[in-house]
N, C-alpha and C positions, 0 to 999 in steps of 0.2 A: 439313470439318475440325472436330474436337471437342477442346477443351482441358480437361484435368483435372489435379489434383494427386494425389500418392500418398496413399492412404487415402480418397479421395472415392468417391462413388457416382454413376455416370453412366447415362443412358438413351440407347441408340442406336435411332433410329427407322428402320423399313424404308421403302424408297422406294415409296410408294403414291400414286396420283393422288388429288387431293382428292375425298372422298366414296366412294372405293373401299374395299372390304373384302377383305383378303388371305385366301386359303384355305390356302395352304401357305407357310411362311417357313423358310428355312434360312440359318444364319450360319456363315461360315468365317473363319479367322484366317490372315493372310499367304497363302502359296500352297498351304497344306495343303488338299487336296480334302475331307478328312474334316470334317464339320460339328461345331462345338463345341456347337451348340444347334439344335433344330428344333421347329416348332410347326405345328398345323393347326387349322382352325375347328371340328373335332369334339371338341376338348379334349385331343388327344394332344400330348405334348411330351417332350423328352429332352435331357440335358445331358452334357457331357464329364465323366467321373468322376475324371479324373486331374489332377494339377498341371500348369500353374498355374491351372486353372479350378475345381478342386474346391471346392464350397460357396460359390462366388462368383457364379454365374449364376442368373438367373430370367427369365421371359418374361411379358409382358402384352400380349395382342392382337398378338403378333409382335414387339413392341419388346424389345430385349435390354437387360437390367438387369445391370450389373456392380457388385458391392459390394466396397468396400475394395480399390481398385485398387492393385496392386503394380507395381514396375518392369517385370516380365516381361509385364504385360498391355497395355502400350502398343504400338501398331503399326497395321497396316491390316486392316480388317474388310470382308468382302464378304457382301452380303445378297441372296439369290435369293428372289423373291416370285412366286407364282402367283396371279393375281387376274383374273377375268373373261376368261380366254383369253389374257391377256398375261403375260409373264415378265420384268418389269424387274429389273435388277440394279443395286445401289447399292454404291459403295465409300466407306467412311468411314475417315478417318485419325484415330486417337485419339492425341493428342500430350500429352507431359508439360508441365505448367505449373509453372514454378519462380518463387520469390520472390527478388528481388534486394534485399539489404540494403546501402545506401550511406550514406556520411557526407555531411552537407551540404557542397556545393561540389564533390563528385565528378562525373565525367562520366557521363551516362546516354545510351545509344544503343539505340533501339528500331527494329526492322526488320520490316515486314509485306510479304511477297512473295506474288504471285498468279501462278499458272501459267495464263496466258490469252494468246491471240493478240492480243486487244485490249489497250488500255492504259486500264483503268478508273481513275477518280479515287480516290486513296487518301489518307486523313488519319487522324490520331489524336485521340481525345478524352481529355483529362487527367482526373484524379480529380474536378475541379470541373465537368466537363461542357463545358469550353471546347475549341474546335477548335485543334489544332496541325497546321499545314501540313506535309506530307511530300512526298518526291520522287515524281514521277509513276510511276516504274517500281519503285523499290525500297521506297517507303513508309518511309523512314528519318527518325527524329527524333533529334537530338542536342542535349543541353543540360546545363548545370550545375544540379544539383538543389538544391531547398530542401525544408524540411519540408512545404510545401504540395503537393509532388509525390508524397507518400505516398498509396498507394491503387491502385485498378484503372485501368489505361490500356486503352482500347478501340480496336482497329483497325477502321476503317470503309471498306469497299470498295463503290464504286458505291452510296453512300447506305444500305448495309445493314451493320449491325454483324456482324462475323464472328468476332472473337477478342478475348480479354482477357488481360492479363498484370498481375501484382501487383508493385508496386514499393514497397519500404519504405525510407524515408529516416530513419535513426536519429536519435532525439531523446530527451531526458531526461523522457519522459512528457508529458502534455498541459500546455499553458500555462494557469496558474491565473489566472482573471479576478478572483477574490476571495481574501481572506486565508484561511488555515487557522485555524479556531477550536478552542481547547481551553479547559480550566478547571483550577482548583486542586483539583477533585474528580474529574477524569477523566484517562485516559491521553493522552499526547501522541504524535503520529506525524507526522513531517516527510518527505513522499514525495520520492523520486528514484530512477528506475529506467530501464533501457534494454531494454524488451521488444521482440520476443521473440527476441533473438539469443543465441548461446552464447558461452562463454568462448573457444572456439577461434576464433570470429569476432573477438573482441577482440584475440587474439594475432596473427591474420592482419593486422588493420588497424594493429597497432603501438601498443597501449595503453601509455601511459607512466605516468600518475598519476591517482588519484581523490582529491579532497579536499573537506572541508566547512569552511565559514567562517561565523562568527556575527557579525552587525553589529547592535549594540544601537541603540535609538532615540537620535537626537542629543541629546535632553534628558538622557539618563543620564550623559553625559560619559565613558562607558567606551569604550575603543578596540576595534576589530575583533579577533576572536580566531579562530585556526585550531583547529577542534575535533578533526578526524581527518584522516589522510592514508594513502594506500595506494600504495606504490611497487612496481610489478609486478616489478622486477628482484630485489627482496629477498624478498618474501612475497606471499601472496594473502589477507591479512587486514588490517583497519584498525589503525593505530597511534594511540592516543589522545594528544592534546596538552592543550588546555583543554577536556576533554570535557563539563564541566557535568553529569555523571552521565547523559548520554545514551548510548544503546547502538546501534550499527549492527546490521543483520541478520547472522545467523550465517554465511551463505554468500554472499559478494559475487560469487562466480564466476558466479552466475546472472543477473547484471546488475541486482540489486536493492541499492541503497545507502541505503535508507530508515533514518532515525534514530527511535528510540522511547524512551519512559520511562514508568514505571508511572503517574506523576501529574505534571500540569503545575504550574509555579511562576509567580509573578508576574514574576520576573526573566527569564522565557523570551521575553517580548515582543521582537520585532525581526525582522530578515531573516536567513534561512539560505541560504547560497549553495553549491550543489553544482557542482563543476567536474570535468570529465573531459577529460584532455589526451592527444593522440596524437602520435607521433614526427614525423609529417609537418607538425605545426603546427596541426592542427585542434583546436579547443577547443569543447566543449559545456558550456553553463552554464545552470543553472536556479536561480531565486531564489524562495524560499517565504517569504511574509510571515505571521508567526504572531501571533495575538492571543489573550490569556488572559482569560477571563471569571472574575470573582471577586465575592464578596459581602463587604461591609464592614459591621460593626455598631457603632453608637455609642450609648452609651458603652462597650459591650462585649457579650460573649455570656453572662456570668454576671450575672443580674439578680435583683431582688427584686420581689415583687408590687406593682403600682401604679406601677412605675418606667416611664418613657418610653424607647423604643428606636427608632432610625432604621436601616433597612436599605437599602443602596444596592448595586445590581447593575450592573456595567459592565466595560469594558475599559480604563479609565484615560483615556478621551477620549470626546467625543460619538459615539454610534453613527450609522452611515449611515442614511438615511431608509428603506432597504429592509429593515432589521432591526427585530425586535420582541422585547421581553422579557415573559415570562409567569411569574407566581408560582404554583406549584402548591399552596401551602398557604393561599391566601386564602379558599377556600370553607369552611374549617374554623373560622373565627373571624369575629366581627362587630365586633371592636374596632380593625380596621385602617383607617387613613386614608391613602388612596393619593394621593400628590402627583403622580406621573407613573408611566409604565410601569417605569422603572428605580429608582424611589425610593418606599419606603413607610414609614409611621410608625405605631407603636402607642403611643398616649398613655399607656395604663396596662396593662401586661402582666398576665396572669393565669397560673396554673399550667398551664392548657391550652395556653398559647402556648409552653411549654417543650418543643420538639420540633425536628425537622429542617425547615428552610425551603429549598425548592428554587427556583432561578431558572433558567429555560430561555431559550435564545436561538434565535430562528426567523427564517428568510427565507422568507416566504410559507408554504407547506405543508411546508417542509424544516426538520427539527430539526438545528441545528448543534452545540450543546453545552449543558451545564447545570452549575451550581455549587450546592453545598450548604453551609449553615451550621447549626449546632445551638445553640439558645438553651436556657440552663438558668435556670429561674425557681423561686424558693423564697420562703417566708414571711420577713418581716424578722426576727421573733423567732428563727426557726430559724438564720438567719445569725449572730445575736448569740450563740446557744448554741454553735454550732460554733466561733466565735471564742474563747469562754470555755473550752470544752473543750480547744482547741488550746493556749491559754496555760497552763492548769492542767497539761496533760501536759508542756509544756516546763519549767515550774517544778519539777515532780516529778523530771524527769530531771536538772536542774541540781543539785537537792538530793542525789540519789543519788550523783552524781559527787563532790560536796564531801565527803560522808560517807565515801565510798570512799578519797579522798585522805587524809583525817585518819587513818583506820584504818591505812592502809599506812605513813604517816609514824610513828605511835606504835609500830608493830611493829618498824620498822627501828631506832628509838631504843632499845628494850628489848634487842634483839639486840646492839647495840654495848656497852651497859652490862654485860651478862653476860660478854662477852669480857674486859673490864677486871678483873673480880672473880676470874677463874679463871686458873691457870697450871699448867704441867706441871713437876713436881719431878724433879731428877736424883738427889737423896738423900732418903730411903733408897732402896735398890735396888728394892723392889717397885713394880711399875707402878701408876699410878693418878693421880688428881687430888685435891689437898687444898686446902682453903680457907686462905688466908694470914691 
């Protein structure tokens, strides 16, 4: 028996004694006596040109290779071999292997049957390689599944591995043993997904709600906030609540509920809880702890020549021992006094220090994130001149405003005086205005 999934490529071996070399090989499908493929040791070969075998078959020393198996290619194959005066015949059953997607706590039943007059020992190996005892005749294993049961289960008959079946226990992505790191200079992505199931599977299992919640650090004093929620009965898109400018993926029906933003913020630190609820009471939860790397500059980022500046790169609390901070701009200056990996000091900045300073966070050889700060350094006299120019421009503007107001006031006064000096006379008859 050979197991395969739709779309796979399988190789069916002819039944030849060890060390034997076949001379003629013929492959038949089901009870059809017409060969779908034949081969001989002189290099001759031929294949069935019609569907469902067209462009799917090839041969290698008599072994039949089937590419991109479809539903119609599963069944029983018979192989006739002529080798050294013997004509052995082999029957191979090509069976479809399907993947079962289950929720944690659902019942899994695996059965491995053997058509044999004897009663060989049958057991299953779980995805961790551990032995799961099965019945002596039916080879059945029944259990409530957990996430650890995801993977390939192997049926072992008489100490020989005979078949595998893939079991997928749905979960919200892998468990994260470390925080997710971002910075105030890079995008933020908070993962939560249910691969590789379809929206139809969600509907079959009775999906009720998907939601995101943000839990700030206790020191912030800010209560937990619901960011987004998706009620399947109403729509298939996320409705924002306290969204904090985060955005969910555009198409949640693919099982991807990840949140993103173009740039991280200091206040993003905290726990993000993704929750998926089903009508039968099953709840899947994933918590992502987010840390934000940032650079602080004291007394500021706008400096004058010979002024001291201190740069600190961190996440707001001491870093774990397995993390390291690297400054990418240190090789370009000789005036830096490094106090430790996360804090550096420049006693007297020069104009060449006025550039972008990059701080990178590493775990071993893995780059986690980086933050950038730009220092602006100018001559002291230049800063004074800029201040003088700014004050002069402000004074000139105020002067123009005052002059404009005086001009408008005088013009208004003259207009009123003219109206008092002129009147329209009723006598004599001719029209016009006359001075009284």
